[in-house]
N, C-alpha and C positions, 0 to 999 in steps of 0.2 A: 580775386578779391573776395574775402569772406563776407557772407551775407550778415548784416546786422540783425540781431535778434532783440526783440522788445522784452522788457522785464516781465510783462504779462504773459508772453509766450512761454518764458522760462517757468513761471509759476504754474501755468496750466500743464506743462510737460513734466515738471520735476517736483511738484508739490509734495511735501511730507504728509499733508492731511489725507490725500487720496491718491492711490495708484490707479490712474485712469486707464481704461482700455484704449488701444490706439484708435485715433480718428473718431472717437465717440461723438464729438460735436459736429461731424460732417455727415452723420447718418441722416436719412430722409424719413425716418419713422419715429415720431415722438415717443411712442411706447418703447421702442428699442433703446432710445437714448435714456429714458427714465430707468429702465431695467438695468442697463449698464451702470448708471450712476449709483443705483441702489446696491448692486453687487459690490461695487468699489467701496462705497461708504461702509457697508456692513463688514467687509473684510479688513478695513483699515484698522490698524492698532495705534496710529499716530494722531488721529483726529482729536480735537479738543472739545467737541460738542457731540450731540447725538448724530446718528447716521442720517436722519432726514435733514437736519439743519446743515450738516456738512455737504450733502449732495446738492441741496438747493443753493447753498452759498457758492459752490463751484460753478453751477449752471448760470446763476445770475452774474457772477464774476466774468465768465466767458462772454455772455451776451453784452455786458457793459463794456468790456475791454476790446471786443472785436470791432465795435464802433461802426464807422462808415464802410469798413471792409467786408461787412456781413451783408449779403444780398437779402432783399426783402423776403424771399421765399424761405431761406434758411432761418432767418430771424423768427418768422411765423412758426416754423417747425419747433424751434427751440423754446419759444413762448408756450406752445402747446405741450411741450415736454414738462414744463413746470406743473401743469394740471395732471399729467400722467404720473409725475413723481408724487404728487399729493395722494392720488388714488393708490399708488403702489405702497405707500406708507400708512394708508388708512386715515389720512387727514382730510378735513372738509375742503372742498373747492372754494376758491374765492368767488364772490358774487360778481 
């Protein structure tokens, strides 16, 4: 029996906005996650907004859609990746 895929998984894997590196959201280093998203966003020719906004949107989308299936440790790492992404793009950190 085929495993049912959620629409959010399809968006994450097949988004026209960004070509994500494999397993980027499972990495355990917030800096590596941010660097990967930055590379993907800057390389994309399909995005509809700037690279920073596209990368941050994809990260936020993943965090929100992973929901209860995301363990507390990985959620914390992904939240830290938001700060790392801001640093990578020279944006001020949120207070």
